[in-house]
C-alpha positions in Angstrom: -20.8 16.3 -2.8 -18.8 13.1 -2.7 -19.8 10.3 -0.4 -17.5 9.0 2.3 -17.7 5.6 0.8 -16.3 6.9 -2.5 -13.6 8.7 -0.7 -12.6 5.5 1.2 -12.5 3.6 -2.1 -10.3 6.3 -3.6 -8.0 6.2 -0.6 -7.8 2.4 -0.8 -7.1 2.6 -4.5 -4.3 5.1 -3.9 -2.7 3.0 -1.2 -3.0 -0.1 -3.4 -1.3 1.7 -6.3 1.5 2.8 -3.9 2.0 -0.8 -2.7 2.3 -2.0 -6.3 4.8 0.8 -7.1 6.8 -0.1 -4.0 6.8 -3.8 -5.0 8.3 -2.8 -8.3 10.8 -0.4 -6.6 9.2 2.7 -8.2 7.8 4.5 -5.1 9.3 7.9 -4.4 10.4 9.0 -0.9 7.5 11.5 -0.9 5.1 8.6 -1.6 6.7 6.4 1.1 6.2 9.2 3.6 2.6 9.7 2.6 1.5 6.1 2.5 3.8 4.3 5.0 4.9 6.7 7.6 1.3 8.0 8.2 -1.1 5.7 10.0 -4.7 5.1 9.0 -7.9 5.1 11.0 -9.4 2.5 8.7 -8.5 -0.9 10.0 -8.0 -2.7 6.7 -5.9 0.1 5.3 -3.8 0.2 8.5 -3.2 -3.6 8.3 -2.1 -3.2 4.7 0.2 -0.3 5.5 1.8 -2.2 8.4 2.4 -5.4 6.4 3.8 -3.4 3.5 6.2 -1.6 5.8 7.2 -4.9 7.4 7.8 -6.6 4.0 9.8 -3.7 2.6 11.7 -2.8 5.8 12.4 0.8 4.6 12.2 3.3 1.8 14.1 2.4 -1.3 14.1 -1.3 -0.8 13.1 -3.2 -3.9 11.8 -6.7 -3.1 12.5 -7.8 -6.7 14.8 -10.6 -5.4 11.9 -12.1 -3.5 9.1 -13.3 -5.8 7.2 -14.3 -2.6 7.4 -10.8 -1.2 6.4 -9.2 -4.4 3.5 -11.6 -4.8 2.4 -10.8 -1.2 2.5 -7.1 -1.9 0.4 -7.5 -5.0 -2.1 -9.6 -3.1 -2.4 -6.9 -0.4 -3.1 -4.3 -3.1 -5.7 -6.5 -4.8 -7.5 -7.1 -1.4 -7.6 -3.4 -0.8 -9.2 -2.7 -4.1 -11.7 -5.4 -3.6 -12.7 -4.3 -0.1 -15.7 -2.1 0.5 
C-alpha cells in the first residue's frame, strides 16, 4: 500500500516536470489539459498551476523569449519538488 504522502510527492513531481517541459516549449496538448486545465485540491499545487497558466497564457506558448518567465517557471517547479 502506498502512503498518501508518497502519492502527493509523486503528483508534485509530475506537475513540476510538466512545468519544466512547458518552460522549454515541450509540453503536449494532452499534458497541458492534464496539468493546467484541471484544478488541484492541494493548495501549493493549485498555486503553482495557476501561476504557470498565467505565465504561459495558453497551450503551445514557449516563453523562451523571456528569460525571467522561464526562470520563474523553473523556480515554481523547484519549490514544488522541495515541498512536503
